[in-house]
C-alpha positions as a printed NumPy array, in Angstrom:
array([[  0.148,   0.032,   0.068],
       [  1.495,   3.385,  -0.897],
       [  0.39 ,   4.639,   2.47 ],
       [  2.457,   1.978,   4.457],
       [  5.131,   3.526,   6.533],
       [  7.791,   1.216,   8.171],
       [ 10.108,   1.724,  10.962],
       [ 13.227,   0.116,  11.666],
       [ 14.013,   1.333,  15.384],
       [ 16.064,  -0.26 ,  18.04 ],
       [ 14.001,   1.258,  20.649],
       [ 10.491,  -0.186,  19.6  ],
       [  8.889,   0.486,  23.011],
       [  9.673,   4.031,  22.827],
       [  8.543,   4.323,  19.005],
       [  5.141,   2.389,  19.755],
       [  4.128,   5.342,  21.991],
       [  4.968,   8.172,  19.612],
       [  3.938,   6.475,  16.2  ],
       [  1.055,   4.51 ,  14.836],
       [  2.925,   2.874,  12.318],
       [  1.716,  -0.568,  11.93 ],
       [  5.104,  -2.334,  10.851],
       [  7.874,  -2.204,  13.157],
       [ 11.355,  -4.074,  13.113],
       [ 14.465,  -3.995,  15.245],
       [ 16.808,  -4.347,  12.372],
       [ 17.072,  -3.656,   8.514],
       [ 17.491,  -7.03 ,   7.784],
       [ 14.064,  -8.272,   9.009],
       [ 12.396,  -5.474,   7.234],
       [ 13.967,  -6.004,   3.994],
       [ 13.241,  -9.73 ,   4.38 ],
       [  9.29 ,  -9.193,   4.849],
       [  8.504,  -5.893,   3.242],
       [  8.565,  -4.326,  -0.241],
       [  8.95 ,  -0.518,  -0.644],
       [  9.886,   1.819,  -3.418],
       [ 11.418,   4.52 ,  -1.293],
       [ 13.842,   4.372,   1.724],
       [ 14.819,   7.318,   4.07 ],
       [ 18.16 ,   6.946,   5.809],
       [ 17.965,   9.403,   8.883],
       [ 20.422,   7.849,  11.296],
       [ 23.873,   8.46 ,  12.765],
       [ 26.513,   8.988,   9.627],
       [ 28.525,   5.874,  10.949],
       [ 25.418,   3.524,   9.934],
       [ 24.865,   5.202,   6.628],
       [ 27.313,   2.827,   4.599],
       [ 25.931,  -0.399,   6.002],
       [ 22.366,   0.836,   5.585],
       [ 23.016,   1.9  ,   1.683],
       [ 24.826,  -1.367,   0.636],
       [ 21.891,  -3.261,   2.074],
       [ 19.167,  -1.25 ,   0.428],
       [ 21.385,  -1.241,  -2.826],
       [ 20.492,  -5.085,  -3.004],
       [ 16.374,  -4.485,  -2.779],
       [ 13.906,  -3.493,  -4.73 ],
       [ 13.604,  -0.16 ,  -3.235],
       [ 13.567,   2.622,  -6.091],
       [ 14.727,   5.701,  -4.4  ],
       [ 16.819,   6.147,  -1.407],
       [ 16.996,   9.723,   0.589],
       [ 20.087,   9.793,   2.807],
       [ 20.417,  12.661,   5.328],
       [ 23.871,  14.239,   5.048],
       [ 26.56 ,  13.363,   5.266],
       [ 26.115,  10.298,   2.944],
       [ 29.352,   8.496,   4.529],
       [ 32.512,   9.115,   6.559],
       [ 35.374,   9.175,   4.046],
       [ 36.105,   8.919,   0.146],
       [ 36.685,   4.963,   0.203],
       [ 33.218,   4.645,   1.569],
       [ 31.63 ,   6.906,  -0.714],
       [ 33.274,   5.038,  -3.686],
       [ 32.388,   1.506,  -2.478],
       [ 28.704,   2.811,  -2.022],
       [ 28.48 ,   4.542,  -5.701],
       [ 29.797,   1.334,  -6.872],
       [ 27.2  ,  -0.629,  -5.497],
       [ 24.247,   1.614,  -6.257],
       [ 25.465,   1.959,  -9.75 ],
       [ 25.876,  -1.75 , -10.133],
       [ 22.113,  -2.061,  -8.965],
       [ 20.717,   0.891, -10.822],
       [ 19.726,   2.855,  -7.575],
       [ 18.845,   6.29 ,  -7.326],
       [ 20.108,   8.162,  -3.959],
       [ 19.488,  11.891,  -2.999],
       [ 21.369,  13.436,  -0.323],
       [ 19.017,  15.714,   1.783],
       [ 21.009,  18.668,   2.619],
       [ 19.015,  21.579,   1.512],
       [ 16.575,  22.368,   4.397],
       [ 18.825,  24.561,   6.415],
       [ 17.984,  27.874,   4.68 ],
       [ 14.629,  26.683,   3.476],
       [ 12.04 ,  29.543,   3.941],
       [  9.555,  28.143,   5.877],
       [ 12.299,  26.952,   8.399],
       [ 13.483,  30.26 ,   8.511],
       [ 10.019,  31.428,   9.385],
       [  9.423,  29.164,  11.92 ],
       [ 12.66 ,  30.047,  13.579],
       [ 11.688,  33.893,  13.241],
       [  8.36 ,  33.1  ,  15.041],
       [  9.553,  31.075,  17.76 ],
       [ 11.935,  33.903,  18.729],
       [  9.376,  36.395,  18.511],
       [  7.285,  34.319,  20.707],
       [ 10.11 ,  33.782,  23.154],
       [ 10.648,  37.806,  23.688]])
C-alpha cells in the first residue's frame, strides 16, 4: 500500500508510544526480508549510513533519500557508489533544508514568541 510506513528502530517500545506505524522492525535485515517498498529514507547517525545503503542497494527499493553526510570517508563513498550504480539505484542526499524559507519563518516566529 502506498500509505504504508515502516520503521526500523532499536527502541521499539518508545517508538510504539510516539508512532502509529503498523510495521516495526528491530533491524533492517528483517524489514527487507518482510516488506517491499519503493522509497527508503535514511535518517540515522552517519556511521550507519554505509551499511544501510549497501543493504538497500540489493533490494527492490527505487529511491533512497539519505541525510547528509552520505558517509564518513572517500573510500566508503566509492564503495557505496559502485554498489548503487551496479544495482541501478537513485540516491538523493538531503542537505537543502537549513535555509528553506519555511524553516527560517518557524525560527523567526519562535524567537518572536520567546521575547
